[in-house]
NULUM-619834 format. One record per residue (C-alpha): residue number from 1; residue in three letters; z negated, y, x. Coordinates in steps of 0.25 Angstrom, whole numbers. Layout:
<atoms>
    i   aa      w      v      u
  NUM  Ala      Z      Y      X
...
</atoms>
This chain:
<atoms>
    i   aa      w      v      u
    1  Met   -302   -319    720
    2  Tyr   -315   -321    727
    3  Ile   -321   -333    734
    4  Gln   -331   -340    725
    5  Asn   -343   -347    731
    6  Glu   -357   -347    728
    7  Tyr   -361   -342    742
    8  Ile   -351   -331    742
    9  Lys   -354   -318    734
   10  Pro   -345   -317    722
   11  Asp   -332   -309    722
   12  Ser   -335   -305    737
   13  Ile   -324   -313    745
   14  Glu   -309   -313    741
   15  Ser   -304   -327    741
   16  Arg   -292   -328    751
   17  Glu   -285   -341    751
   18  Tyr   -284   -342    767
   19  Gln   -299   -340    768
   20  Val   -302   -350    758
   21  Asn   -293   -360    764
   22  Ile   -298   -358    778
   23  Ala   -312   -360    773
   24  Lys   -309   -373    766
   25  Ser   -303   -378    779
   26  Ala   -314   -373    788
   27  Glu   -325   -380    779
   28  Lys   -321   -393    783
   29  Ser   -321   -393    798
   30  Asn   -323   -383    810
   31  Thr   -312   -373    809
   32  Leu   -306   -362    817
   33  Val   -301   -351    808
   34  Val   -291   -341    814
   35  Leu   -289   -329    804
   36  Pro   -284   -315    807
   37  Thr   -294   -304    807
   38  Gly   -297   -298    794
   39  Leu   -294   -311    786
   40  Gly   -308   -315    783
   41  Lys   -312   -326    793
   42  Thr   -327   -323    789
   43  Ile   -323   -326    775
   44  Val   -319   -340    779
   45  Ala   -332   -342    785
   46  Leu   -339   -336    773
   47  Ile   -332   -347    764
   48  Ile   -337   -358    773
   49  Ile   -351   -352    774
   50  Ala   -352   -352    759
   51  Lys   -349   -367    758
   52  Glu   -359   -370    770
   53  Leu   -370   -363    762
   54  Lys   -370   -374    752
   55  Lys   -376   -383    762
   56  Glu   -391   -384    764
   57  Asn   -399   -383    777
   58  Asn   -387   -378    785
   59  Lys   -384   -365    792
   60  Ile   -372   -357    795
   61  Leu   -369   -350    808
   62  Phe   -359   -338    809
   63  Leu   -356   -334    823
   64  Ala   -349   -322    828
   65  Pro   -347   -316    842
   66  Thr   -354   -303    841
   67  Lys   -366   -297    834
   68  Pro   -358   -287    825
   69  Leu   -350   -299    820
   70  Val   -362   -307    817
   71  Ile   -368   -295    809
   72  Gln   -354   -294    802
   73  His   -354   -308    798
   74  Ser   -368   -308    793
   75  Gln   -365   -296    784
   76  Phe   -353   -303    779
   77  Leu   -360   -316    775
   78  Lys   -371   -308    768
   79  Gln   -361   -300    761
   80  Tyr   -353   -311    755
   81  Leu   -362   -324    755
   82  Asp   -371   -325    742
   83  Ile   -383   -330    749
   84  Asn   -397   -324    754
   85  Glu   -393   -314    765
   86  Glu   -406   -319    773
   87  Ser   -399   -332    775
   88  Ile   -389   -325    784
   89  Ile   -394   -321    797
   90  Ile   -389   -315    810
   91  Phe   -393   -320    823
   92  Thr   -393   -310    835
   93  Gly   -399   -310    849
   94  Glu   -408   -299    845
   95  Ile   -416   -308    835
   96  Gln   -428   -315    842
   97  Pro   -424   -330    845
   98  Glu   -436   -336    837
   99  Lys   -433   -327    825
  100  Arg   -418   -332    826
  101  Lys   -424   -346    826
  102  Lys   -431   -344    813
  103  Met   -419   -336    807
  104  Trp   -410   -348    810
  105  Asp   -419   -357    803
  106  Asp   -420   -349    790
  107  Ser   -406   -344    789
  108  Lys   -393   -350    783
  109  Ile   -382   -342    790
  110  Ile   -383   -337    804
  111  Val   -374   -326    809
  112  Ser   -374   -325    824
  113  Thr   -368   -323    838
  114  Pro   -366   -336    845
  115  Gln   -374   -332    857
  116  Val   -387   -331    849
  117  Ile   -384   -345    843
  118  Glu   -382   -350    857
  119  Asn   -395   -344    862
  120  Asp   -403   -350    851
  121  Leu   -396   -364    852
  122  Leu   -399   -364    867
  123  Ser   -413   -360    864
  124  Lys   -414   -371    854
  125  Arg   -419   -361    843
  126  Ile   -408   -366    834
  127  Asp   -399   -377    832
  128  Leu   -386   -379    824
  129  Lys   -390   -392    817
  130  Asn   -391   -385    803
  131  Val   -378   -376    805
  132  Ser   -367   -381    796
  133  Phe   -357   -370    799
  134  Ile   -354   -361    811
  135  Ile   -344   -350    811
  136  Phe   -338   -345    824
  137  Asp   -332   -331    822
  138  Glu   -322   -326    832
  139  Cys   -322   -340    837
  140  His   -311   -337    848
  141  His   -324   -334    856
  142  Ala   -327   -349    856
  143  Val   -322   -352    870
  144  Gly   -329   -353    884
  145  Glu   -344   -351    884
  146  Tyr   -345   -342    871
  147  Ser   -357   -345    863
  148  Tyr   -348   -351    851
  149  Val   -345   -363    860
  150  Phe   -359   -366    863
  151  Val   -363   -364    848
  152  Ser   -352   -373    844
  153  Glu   -356   -384    854
  154  Met   -370   -384    849
  155  Tyr   -366   -385    835
  156  Lys   -357   -397    838
  157  Lys   -369   -403    845
  158  Gln   -380   -400    834
  159  Arg   -372   -401    821
  160  Asp   -362   -413    818
  161  Asn   -355   -407    806
  162  Gly   -356   -392    807
  163  Leu   -344   -383    803
  164  Ile   -338   -372    812
  165  Leu   -329   -361    808
  166  Ala   -322   -353    819
  167  Met   -315   -340    816
  168  Thr   -306   -331    824
  169  Ala   -295   -321    821
  170  Ser   -288   -323    834
  171  Pro   -290   -335    843
  172  Gly   -280   -331    853
  173  Asn   -267   -336    858
  174  Asp   -272   -347    867
  175  Ile   -272   -360    860
  176  Asn   -281   -366    871
  177  Lys   -292   -356    867
  178  Ile   -291   -359    853
  179  Phe   -292   -374    856
  180  Glu   -305   -370    864
  181  Val   -311   -363    852
  182  Thr   -308   -375    843
  183  Lys   -314   -384    853
  184  Asn   -327   -376    856
  185  Leu   -329   -374    841
  186  Asn   -326   -388    837
  187  Ile   -315   -384    828
  188  Thr   -307   -395    820
  189  Asn   -299   -386    811
  190  Ile   -291   -373    812
  191  Glu   -287   -362    801
  192  Ile   -278   -352    806
  193  Arg   -272   -340    797
  194  Thr   -263   -329    802
  195  Lys   -258   -317    794
  196  Tyr   -245   -324    791
  197  Asp   -251   -336    783
  198  Ser   -248   -335    768
  199  Asp   -263   -336    764
  200  Val   -266   -324    773
  201  Lys   -255   -315    771
  202  Pro   -260   -309    758
  203  Tyr   -272   -304    766
  204  Val   -266   -298    778
  205  His   -263   -283    779
  206  Asp   -252   -278    788
  207  Ile   -255   -272    802
  208  Lys   -245   -262    807
  209  Ile   -245   -263    822
  210  Ile   -239   -251    830
  211  Trp   -239   -251    845
  212  Lys   -237   -237    852
  213  Glu   -231   -236    866
  214  Ile   -238   -225    874
  215  Pro   -231   -220    887
  216  Leu   -240   -220    900
  217  Pro   -242   -206    905
  218  Gly   -234   -202    917
  219  Glu   -246   -197    923
  220  Phe   -252   -211    925
  221  Ala   -240   -215    934
  222  His   -246   -211    947
  223  Thr   -259   -217    945
  224  Ile   -252   -230    940
  225  Gln   -244   -230    952
  226  Leu   -256   -229    962
  227  Leu   -263   -240    954
  228  Arg   -251   -249    955
  229  Lys   -250   -247    970
  230  Ala   -265   -251    972
  231  Leu   -263   -263    963
  232  Ser   -250   -267    970
  233  Glu   -257   -267    983
  234  Arg   -267   -277    978
  235  Leu   -257   -286    970
  236  Asn   -248   -287    983
  237  Phe   -260   -292    991
  238  Leu   -263   -303    980
  239  Lys   -248   -306    979
  240  Asn   -247   -308    994
  241  Leu   -259   -318    993
  242  Asp   -251   -325    982
  243  Phe   -262   -322    971
  244  Ile   -252   -314    963
  245  Asp   -238   -321    961
  246  Ser   -231   -310    954
  247  Ser   -218   -306    960
  248  Ser   -221   -291    958
  249  Val   -235   -286    959
  250  Ser   -231   -276    948
  251  Leu   -231   -287    938
  252  Val   -245   -291    941
  253  Asn   -254   -290    929
  254  Lys   -269   -293    925
  255  Thr   -266   -307    922
  256  Lys   -260   -310    936
  257  Leu   -271   -302    943
  258  Leu   -281   -311    936
  259  Asp   -273   -323    940
  260  Ala   -274   -319    954
  261  Gln   -289   -318    953
  262  Lys   -290   -332    949
  263  Arg   -281   -337    960
  264  Ile   -289   -329    971
  265  Gln   -302   -335    965
  266  Met   -296   -349    966
  267  Glu   -292   -347    980
  268  Ile   -305   -342    984
  269  Lys   -312   -354    978
  270  Ser   -303   -364    984
  271  Arg   -307   -360    998
  272  Ile   -320   -364   1005
  273  Lys   -319   -351   1013
  274  Pro   -309   -341   1006
  275  Pro   -302   -332   1016
  276  Lys   -305   -317   1014
  277  Ile   -291   -314   1009
  278  Leu   -295   -321    996
  279  Phe   -307   -312    994
  280  Lys   -298   -300    997
  281  Ala   -288   -305    986
  282  Ala   -299   -307    976
  283  Ser   -304   -292    978
  284  Thr   -289   -287    978
  285  Gln   -287   -294    965
  286  Ser   -299   -287    959
  287  Glu   -294   -274    964
  288  Ala   -280   -277    958
  289  Met   -287   -280    944
  290  Lys   -295   -267    944
  291  Ile   -283   -258    948
  292  His   -274   -266    937
  293  Tyr   -285   -263    927
  294  Gly   -286   -248    931
  295  Leu   -271   -247    930
  296  Glu   -271   -253    916
  297  Leu   -282   -244    912
  298  Leu   -274   -231    915
  299  Gln   -261   -237    909
  300  Thr   -267   -242    896
  301  Gln   -280   -234    894
  302  Gly   -279   -221    901
  303  Val   -285   -211    912
  304  Lys   -299   -212    907
  305  Ser   -301   -227    907
  306  Phe   -294   -228    920
  307  Ser   -303   -217    926
  308  Asn   -315   -223    921
  309  Tyr   -311   -237    926
  310  Phe   -309   -232    941
  311  Glu   -322   -223    940
  312  Arg   -330   -236    937
  313  Met   -323   -243    948
  314  Gly   -326   -232    958
  315  Lys   -341   -233    954
  316  Glu   -341   -248    956
  317  Ala   -334   -246    970
  318  Ile   -346   -239    975
  319  Ser   -357   -247    969
  320  Lys   -364   -258    977
  321  Thr   -358   -269    968
  322  Ser   -344   -264    969
  323  Ser   -333   -274    971
  324  Lys   -323   -274    983
  325  Ala   -312   -272    973
  326  Ser   -317   -259    967
  327  Arg   -320   -253    981
  328  Ala   -306   -257    985
  329  Ile   -300   -250    973
  330  Met   -308   -238    974
  331  Ser   -304   -236    988
  332  Asp   -289   -238    986
  333  Asn   -281   -225    988
  334  Asn   -271   -228    977
  335  Val   -282   -231    967
  336  Met   -290   -218    971
  337  Glu   -278   -210    969
  338  Ala   -275   -216    956
  339  Ile   -289   -212    951
  340  Ala   -288   -198    956
  341  Tyr   -275   -196    950
  342  Val   -279   -201    936
  343  Lys   -291   -191    937
  344  Ser   -281   -180    938
  345  Leu   -273   -184    925
  346  Lys   -276   -175    913
  347  Ile   -270   -185    903
  348  Glu   -275   -198    896
  349  His   -268   -210    891
  350  Pro   -259   -206    880
  351  Lys   -264   -218    872
  352  Val   -277   -210    869
  353  Gln   -269   -198    862
  354  Lys   -261   -208    855
  355  Ile   -274   -215    849
  356  Ala   -278   -201    845
  357  Asp   -265   -198    838
  358  Ile   -265   -212    831
  359  Ile   -279   -210    826
  360  Gln   -276   -196    821
  361  His   -264   -200    814
  362  Gln   -270   -212    807
  363  Leu   -282   -204    802
  364  Lys   -273   -193    797
  365  Ile   -264   -202    788
  366  Lys   -277   -210    784
  367  Pro   -290   -203    786
  368  Glu   -298   -214    782
  369  Ser   -292   -224    792
  370  Lys   -301   -233    801
  371  Ile   -295   -235    815
  372  Ile   -299   -243    827
  373  Val   -294   -240    841
  374  Phe   -295   -252    851
  375  Thr   -296   -251    866
  376  His   -299   -260    876
  377  Tyr   -307   -251    885
  378  Arg   -320   -243    882
  379  Asp   -316   -231    891
  380  Thr   -304   -230    882
  381  Ser   -312   -231    869
  382  Lys   -321   -220    874
  383  His   -309   -211    877
  384  Ile   -302   -213    864
  385  Cys   -315   -211    856
  386  Ser   -317   -197    863
  387  Ile   -302   -193    860
  388  Leu   -303   -198    845
  389  Asn   -316   -190    843
  390  Glu   -308   -177    845
  391  Leu   -299   -181    833
  392  Lys   -305   -175    820
  393  Val   -300   -186    811
  394  Ala   -306   -197    820
  395  Lys   -320   -203    820
  396  Pro   -320   -212    832
  397  Ala   -330   -222    837
  398  Arg   -330   -231    849
  399  Phe   -332   -246    846
  400  Ile   -335   -253    859
  401  Gly   -343   -265    864
  402  Gln   -358   -266    868
  403  Thr   -357   -268    883
  404  Ile   -359   -257    892
  405  Lys   -347   -254    900
  406  Asp   -346   -244    911
  407  Gly   -356   -235    905
  408  Asp   -351   -236    891
  409  Lys   -363   -241    883
  410  Gly   -356   -249    872
  411  Leu   -360   -251    858
  412  Thr   -371   -259    853
  413  Gln   -368   -269    841
  414  Lys   -376   -260    832
  415  Glu   -368   -248    836
  416  Gln   -355   -256    834
  417  Ala   -360   -259    820
  418  Ile   -363   -244    817
  419  Ile   -349   -240    822
  420  Ile   -342   -250    813
  421  Lys   -350   -246    801
  422  Lys   -346   -231    804
  423  Phe   -332   -235    805
  424  Lys   -333   -243    792
  425  Glu   -339   -230    785
  426  Glu   -328   -221    791
  427  Glu   -338   -214    800
  428  Tyr   -329   -218    811
  429  Asn   -314   -220    809
  430  Val   -309   -224    823
  431  Leu   -315   -235    831
  432  Ile   -311   -235    846
  433  Ala   -314   -250    849
  434  Thr   -314   -259    861
  435  Ser   -313   -274    859
  436  Val   -327   -275    852
  437  Ala   -320   -271    839
  438  Glu   -309   -282    840
  439  Glu   -317   -294    836
  440  Gly   -324   -297    823
  441  Leu   -332   -284    820
  442  Asp   -332   -279    805
  443  Ile   -324   -267    808
  444  Pro   -317   -262    795
  445  Ser   -302   -263    794
  446  Thr   -295   -251    800
  447  Asp   -282   -244    797
  448  Leu   -278   -243    811
  449  Val   -280   -250    824
  450  Val   -276   -244    838
  451  Phe   -275   -252    851
  452  Tyr   -277   -242    862
  453  Glu   -271   -253    871
  454  Pro   -265   -267    868
  455  Ile   -273   -279    872
  456  Pro   -267   -292    877
  457  Ser   -277   -301    869
  458  Glu   -270   -305    856
  459  Ile   -284   -309    850
  460  Arg   -289   -294    852
  461  Ala   -276   -288    847
  462  Ile   -277   -296    834
  463  Gln   -292   -292    833
  464  Arg   -289   -277    835
  465  Arg   -278   -278    825
  466  Gly   -287   -285    815
  467  Arg   -295   -272    813
  468  Thr   -284   -267    804
  469  Ala   -277   -272    792
  470  Arg   -289   -279    786
  471  Lys   -288   -273    772
  472  Met   -275   -265    773
  473  Ala   -263   -263    782
  474  Gly   -267   -258    796
  475  Lys   -261   -253    808
  476  Val   -262   -256    823
  477  Ile   -257   -247    834
  478  Ile   -256   -252    848
  479  Leu   -255   -242    860
  480  Ile   -246   -247    872
  481  Thr   -244   -239    884
  482  Lys   -230   -242    889
  483  Gly   -228   -249    903
  484  Thr   -243   -253    904
  485  Pro   -251   -266    901
  486  Asp   -252   -261    887
  487  Glu   -238   -267    885
  488  Ala   -241   -280    891
  489  Tyr   -254   -282    883
  490  Tyr   -247   -278    870
  491  Trp   -237   -289    872
  492  Ala   -246   -299    877
  493  Ser   -255   -298    865
  494  Lys   -242   -299    856
  495  Arg   -238   -311    863
  496  Lys   -252   -318    862
  497  Glu   -253   -314    848
  498  Lys   -240   -320    844
  499  Arg   -243   -333    852
  500  Met   -257   -334    845
  501  Val   -250   -333    831
  502  Ser   -240   -344    835
  503  Glu   -251   -353    842
  504  Leu   -260   -351    829
  505  Glu   -248   -356    821
  506  Leu   -247   -368    831
  507  Ile   -262   -371    831
  508  Arg   -262   -370    815
  509  Ser   -252   -381    815
  510  Lys   -257   -390    826
  511  Leu   -271   -387    829
  512  His   -276   -395    817
  513  Lys   -270   -408    823
  514  Lys   -277   -404    836
  515  Leu   -291   -402    829
  516  Glu   -291   -414    821
  517  Thr   -296   -421    833
  518  Pro   -302   -411    842
  519  Glu   -309   -421    851
  520  Thr   -295   -426    854
  521  Phe   -289   -412    856
  522  Phe   -300   -409    866
  523  Lys   -301   -423    872
  524  Lys   -293   -419    884
  525  Asp   -303   -408    888
  526  Thr   -316   -414    884
  527  Glu   -316   -429    885
  528  Pro   -320   -435    899
  529  Gln   -313   -446    906
  530  His   -319   -460    903
  531  Asp   -323   -462    918
  532  Gln   -331   -450    920
  533  Arg   -345   -446    916
  534  Thr   -345   -432    911
  535  Leu   -355   -422    905
  536  Ile   -351   -426    891
  537  Asp   -356   -441    894
  538  Tyr   -369   -435    899
  539  Glu   -371   -426    886
  540  Asn   -370   -439    878
  541  Met   -381   -446    885
  542  Glu   -395   -446    878
  543  Asn   -404   -440    888
  544  Lys   -402   -425    889
  545  Val   -404   -418    902
  546  Lys   -413   -405    903
  547  Ile   -411   -393    911
  548  Ile   -421   -382    913
  549  Val   -415   -368    913
  550  Asp   -420   -355    917
  551  His   -422   -346    905
  552  Arg   -413   -335    911
  553  Glu   -401   -345    911
  554  Tyr   -404   -350    897
  555  Arg   -393   -342    891
  556  Ser   -383   -345    901
  557  Asn   -370   -353    898
  558  Val   -375   -364    907
  559  Val   -386   -367    897
  560  Arg   -377   -365    886
  561  Asn   -368   -376    891
  562  Leu   -379   -385    895
  563  Thr   -384   -384    880
  564  Ile   -371   -388    875
  565  Lys   -371   -400    884
  566  Gly   -384   -404    878
  567  Thr   -393   -402    890
  568  Ser   -407   -399    887
  569  Ile   -411   -385    892
  570  Glu   -424   -380    894
  571  Ser   -426   -365    898
  572  Gln   -437   -361    907
  573  Gln   -441   -349    916
  574  Leu   -437   -355    930
  575  Asp   -442   -349    943
  576  Val   -431   -356    951
  577  Gly   -417   -359    947
  578  Asp   -409   -359    934
  579  Tyr   -408   -373    930
  580  Ile   -417   -385    933
  581  Leu   -410   -399    932
  582  Ser   -421   -408    937
  583  Ser   -434   -408    945
  584  Arg   -425   -406    958
  585  Ile   -413   -398    954
  586  Gly   -414   -383    951
  587  Val   -402   -375    949
  588  Glu   -399   -360    951
  589  Arg   -386   -356    944
  590  Lys   -379   -344    949
  591  Lys   -367   -337    943
  592  Val   -358   -332    954
  593  Glu   -361   -318    951
  594  Asp   -376   -321    951
  595  Phe   -375   -328    964
  596  Leu   -368   -317    971
  597  Glu   -377   -307    965
  598  Ser   -390   -314    970
  599  Leu   -383   -316    984
  600  Ile   -381   -301    985
  601  Asp   -396   -297    980
  602  Gly   -402   -308    989
  603  Lys   -408   -316    978
  604  Leu   -400   -329    979
  605  Phe   -406   -336    991
  606  Lys   -420   -334    985
  607  Gln   -416   -340    973
  608  Ile   -410   -352    980
  609  Ala   -422   -353    989
  610  His   -431   -354    977
  611  Leu   -422   -365    971
  612  Arg   -422   -373    983
  613  Asp   -437   -373    984
  614  Ala   -439   -377    970
  615  Tyr   -429   -389    969
  616  Ser   -425   -400    978
  617  Arg   -410   -400    973
  618  Pro   -407   -385    970
  619  Ile   -394   -381    965
  620  Met   -387   -368    964
  621  Ile   -375   -367    954
  622  Leu   -365   -356    957
  623  Glu   -358   -353    944
  624  Gly   -345   -345    943
  625  Glu   -333   -341    950
  626  Asn   -328   -330    960
  627  Leu   -340   -332    969
  628  Phe   -332   -325    981
  629  Thr   -326   -314    973
  630  Gln   -335   -309    963
  631  Arg   -343   -300    972
  632  Asn   -340   -293    985
  633  Ile   -347   -303    994
  634  Asn   -342   -309   1006
  635  His   -338   -323   1004
  636  Asn   -345   -328   1017
  637  Ala   -358   -322   1011
  638  Ile   -356   -331    999
  639  Phe   -353   -343   1006
  640  Gly   -365   -341   1015
  641  Ser   -374   -340   1003
  642  Leu   -369   -353    997
  643  Ala   -370   -360   1011
  644  Ser   -384   -355   1012
  645  Ile   -388   -359    998
  646  Ser   -383   -373   1001
  647  Val   -386   -375   1016
  648  Asp   -399   -367   1018
  649  Tyr   -405   -369   1004
  650  Gly   -400   -382   1001
  651  Val   -396   -378    987
  652  Ser   -384   -385    981
  653  Ile   -373   -375    976
  654  Leu   -364   -380    964
  655  Ser   -353   -371    958
  656  Thr   -349   -370    944
  657  Lys   -338   -361    937
  658  Asn   -346   -358    924
  659  Ala   -358   -360    916
  660  Leu   -352   -373    909
  661  Glu   -350   -379    923
  662  Thr   -364   -375    927
  663  Ala   -369   -382    914
  664  Asp   -361   -395    917
  665  Leu   -366   -395    932
  666  Leu   -381   -393    927
  667  Asn   -380   -404    917
  668  Val   -374   -414    926
  669  Ile   -385   -412    937
  670  Ala   -396   -412    927
  671  Lys   -391   -425    921
  672  Arg   -390   -431    934
  673  Glu   -404   -427    938
  674  Gln   -411   -430    925
  675  Arg   -403   -443    921
  676  Glu   -399   -450    933
  677  Asp   -410   -445    943
  678  Lys   -421   -444    932
  679  Lys   -426   -430    937
  680  Val   -434   -422    928
  681  Val   -432   -407    925
  682  Ala   -443   -399    932
  683  Val   -444   -384    934
  684  Arg   -450   -385    948
  685  Gly   -441   -394    956
  686  Glu   -446   -406    964
  687  Lys   -444   -399    977
  688  Ser   -449   -408    989
  689  Gln   -460   -403    998
  690  Met   -454   -393   1008
  691  Ser   -455   -396   1022
  692  Leu   -462   -387   1032
  693  Lys   -449   -381   1037
  694  Glu   -444   -379   1022
  695  Arg   -458   -372   1019
  696  Gln   -456   -363   1031
  697  Gln   -442   -359   1027
  698  Phe   -447   -357   1013
  699  Ile   -458   -347   1017
  700  Ile   -449   -339   1027
  701  Glu   -438   -338   1016
  702  Gly   -448   -331   1007
  703  Leu   -447   -319   1017
  704  Pro   -439   -307   1013
  705  Asn   -424   -309   1014
  706  Val   -425   -322   1022
  707  Ser   -415   -333   1018
  708  Ala   -416   -347   1021
  709  Ile   -408   -345   1034
  710  Ile   -416   -334   1039
  711  Ala   -429   -341   1036
  712  Lys   -424   -353   1045
  713  Arg   -420   -343   1056
  714  Leu   -434   -336   1056
  715  Leu   -441   -350   1056
  716  Thr   -432   -355   1068
  717  His   -434   -342   1076
  718  Phe   -449   -340   1074
  719  Gly   -453   -355   1072
  720  Ser   -464   -353   1061
  721  Ile   -467   -344   1049
  722  Lys   -479   -339   1057
  723  Asp   -470   -333   1068
  724  Ile   -461   -327   1058
  725  Thr   -472   -320   1050
  726  Asn   -477   -315   1064
  727  Ala   -464   -310   1069
  728  Thr   -460   -295   1070
  729  Lys   -449   -288   1064
  730  Glu   -441   -288   1076
  731  Glu   -443   -303   1079
  732  Leu   -439   -306   1064
  733  Lys   -426   -299   1067
  734  Glu   -423   -308   1078
  735  Val   -419   -319   1068
  736  Lys   -404   -319   1063
  737  Gly   -403   -313   1049
  738  Val   -416   -305   1050
  739  Gly   -413   -291   1050
  740  Asp   -422   -278   1050
  741  Asn   -424   -278   1035
  742  Ile   -427   -293   1034
  743  Ala   -437   -292   1045
  744  Ser   -444   -280   1039
  745  Asp   -445   -287   1026
  746  Ile   -451   -299   1032
  747  Ile   -461   -291   1040
  748  Lys   -465   -283   1028
  749  Leu   -467   -295   1019
  750  Leu   -476   -302   1030
  751  Asn   -485   -290   1033
  752  Ser   -487   -284   1020
  753  Asn   -500   -285   1013
  754  Tyr   -501   -293   1000
  755  Leu   -502   -285    988
  756  Lys   -513   -290    978
  757  Asp   -510   -289    963
</atoms>
């Protein structure tokens, strides 16, 4: 029996009771649909789209996290919807913005990544007023600052009665994260199905899961012992400082190391002048993490991945931008001996041969089989592919992400699509895939899925398994190296998945009650106290404030959050600063990493000087965390630079944790300036007339590598600009802070002829 609808092609979509029931429920209110992989979430969306197509003068927006998924959904809609295919369009960043605007106006269904829609909303090329229905595919991404959250917020502001369908196969085992998704997407209804539900059971195929224990080679024992010795030295140091509370350092795992990192950072932040031992602790924790990672690579991946990792670390240790941790590790005798010993080994991890045996056996008993081998690491995927290429029956291909990692170029989306097509057409019969193949892509059902290693994430484990048993029974084989993190990850995933199933059952029975009045459910977190005036109160006021933003900042999360708050944003090319809040306030925003980088390359104080000279109330916002541990810079140098910015330049320094806090801060200052003090927004500030002393300092600060402090010293020493310009190199060097290089640069600048154009 097929679905009967005037907008769905006849005899094309099988009518399944659970899909029809879910669609009927989701037509009435914003709905989260949780449905296992392979059971047709997209068909639920199709049924609702068909109903929405009956409406006039409306648009439908179908969002997916990646371009390949966008293409896949577009092809699906064109295949099954009985409408003009030209009314279904794809939005990508490769299409010119003005062309996208026209396409938006002329189309009925837009399939897009959320980032493109976000950009067009920020630029005011489009709005969502005529959109009656939005689908958020893989909606578990709708947390934090992901574009789904922004699009949903703008939809709520611009469309009163728009419908939302949020779809995912595996929302995770964290009930708080599920509630965050429902809040961010304004969900008021939930539909959950598992393979155990009566209306789903007839369509679920069995998956046979086999886990194979692999013994760790005895040849690895010496290297492991050396690495554990190097690791124990660092763990004992952290334990003595009470940053690790484990009774035995042998029980310390990755989670406890990450917890130690948080505790160290909190301790550093709580001190005005942190002692050196805390920075030593931070570096030691980083060393421990790196050694722990190398140990895990050897135990679970093999010699090649281990060697490649330490080879990259060795190159990093001798580079100009090396971290203290990398240098310390690569000078550790135990680590160096471990690396040298591994190089002498003539064996690889036994998993590699086991993979070859499994593939050969499967293709022998069923030559037409399609197989996916999942591994977490690119190095491993490359090695497995080279081994499988030696098998006559195997036709392997690597399927990896787009980013360049350690010289490995990656695959473009076009190359990924070609590989999937060849896999469907049996030109390839084995994919060796990283995490990019786990989510959403239209990879055909396989006969066998192999996990090279277990993974602790229950979401990813479910997604991997979902690549088999879609149309027939399937098989999953998980390789586990005995006595290694493999075992811990396997059981962690099993526990989380079991908890997820039980929590989904709990949610299914109780969440409807919670969502009947979502404003009540989220009241505790979002409602302000009655005796406080908050940003929410300001947003409801009639007069909107305006902030001018530099065009290079326009795509930042700060602007995104300002837009959600209803702030009017105007993009301009600014010579000075990143944000203008009034005629007297210009703001330079520096992320912690940018601040440290500009401090190292010498650009920081020039930018600060320009900001000070342009605005009478200049502000620098320092955004982010780990200021003292992110780079190998003496903390006294960082304190000194902050003191100079504030005391010598008179620039206020305000600190924020993230882009959301930065947006809140900018909003508050702009509202105060424009509403209470009636200041206008102007690109050039109303900097008051400089005094003679200020002008003299300004001129001398323009000399090469001359800071505000050195400028004052020069003027104090020589008494006038004229005497400075007439000074010899040796006379300039008499001033504290002016060395041979600075003096030479000043003399060269003052005495060089001006070159005409």
